[in-house]
C-alpha positions in Angstrom: 20.3 -29.5 -30.5 19.6 -33.2 -29.9 23.1 -34.9 -30.6 21.8 -38.3 -29.4 24.2 -38.2 -26.5 22.7 -39.2 -23.2 23.8 -39.3 -19.8 26.7 -37.1 -18.3 30.0 -36.3 -19.5 33.0 -38.6 -18.1 35.1 -35.3 -17.8 32.7 -32.1 -17.9 35.5 -29.6 -17.9 37.3 -31.0 -20.7 34.0 -31.2 -22.5 33.0 -27.5 -21.6 36.9 -26.4 -22.8 36.3 -28.2 -26.1 32.9 -26.7 -26.8 34.5 -23.1 -26.1 36.8 -23.9 -29.0 34.1 -24.8 -31.6 33.6 -22.1 -34.1 30.4 -19.8 -34.1 27.8 -21.0 -36.8 28.9 -18.0 -39.1 32.5 -18.7 -38.8 31.9 -22.5 -39.5 30.1 -21.4 -42.6 32.8 -19.4 -43.9 35.3 -22.1 -42.7 33.5 -24.7 -45.1 33.4 -22.1 -48.1 37.1 -21.5 -48.0 37.9 -25.2 -47.4 35.6 -26.0 -50.2 37.3 -23.6 -52.3 40.7 -25.8 -52.3 38.7 -29.0 -53.5 40.3 -28.6 -56.8 44.2 -28.7 -56.6 43.8 -26.2 -59.5 42.8 -23.6 -57.2 45.9 -24.2 -54.9 48.0 -23.9 -57.9 46.4 -20.6 -58.6 47.3 -19.4 -55.1 50.8 -20.4 -55.2 51.1 -18.6 -58.6 49.8 -15.5 -57.1 52.1 -15.8 -53.8 54.7 -13.4 -54.6 53.3 -11.7 -57.9 50.4 -10.4 -59.6 49.6 -12.0 -63.1 47.3 -11.7 -65.8 44.1 -14.1 -66.2 45.7 -15.6 -69.6 49.1 -15.9 -67.9 47.5 -17.6 -64.9 46.1 -20.2 -67.2 49.6 -20.6 -69.1 51.3 -21.3 -65.7 48.8 -23.7 -64.4 48.5 -25.3 -68.0 44.5 -25.0 -68.2 42.2 -23.2 -70.7 41.3 -19.7 -70.2 37.8 -20.7 -69.7 38.7 -23.4 -67.0 41.1 -20.8 -65.2 38.3 -18.1 -65.2 35.9 -20.7 -63.4 38.4 -21.3 -60.8 39.1 -17.7 -60.4 35.5 -17.1 -59.8 35.6 -19.6 -57.0 38.5 -17.9 -55.5 36.8 -14.5 -55.8 33.8 -15.7 -54.1 35.7 -16.6 -51.0 37.9 -13.1 -51.3 41.0 -14.9 -51.7 42.1 -13.1 -54.9 41.3 -9.5 -56.0 40.9 -8.8 -59.8 42.0 -5.5 -61.3 41.0 -4.5 -64.8 43.7 -2.6 -67.1 42.1 -1.9 -70.6 41.2 -5.7 -71.8 43.5 -7.2 -69.1 42.4 -8.5 -65.9 45.3 -9.0 -63.5 45.0 -11.1 -60.1 46.6 -10.6 -56.7 46.1 -12.5 -53.6 44.0 -10.6 -51.3 44.9 -9.3 -47.8 42.2 -11.1 -46.4 41.8 -14.2 -44.0 40.7 -16.4 -46.7 43.8 -15.7 -48.8 46.0 -16.1 -45.7 44.5 -19.5 -44.9 44.7 -20.8 -48.4 48.6 -19.7 -48.6 49.1 -21.2 -45.5 47.7 -24.3 -46.7 49.6 -24.4 -49.8 52.7 -23.6 -47.7 52.1 -26.7 -45.5 52.1 -28.6 -48.6 55.5 -27.6 -49.2 56.7 -30.0 -46.8 55.1 -32.6 -48.7 57.9 -32.0 -51.5 60.5 -32.3 -48.9 59.5 -35.8 -48.1 58.5 -37.0 -51.5 
């Protein structure tokens, strides 16, 4: 890949160490998908709502103060990155945070924002 950079690096060992810390192509793609899933703060609200409980989709809508249709679209994005898991019980679909790396990353990001509350 041509990066437009010419000449030798100033610190080749540091450059090599930094390059070894880069994500692989597949991991970088996955990271982008997970981070893009949080582009709307509503999805962070959903992750926070599911942090310690399982909720029906309609109850999630109530908690985050969005319509059922809007909540459904946000839940789809979170399902696509494997951050939430739906379970159907009759006519009711309940959601929990997944036990996946995606859910863990999103929850960790959400917990990081808790520190903003303390400084606000």
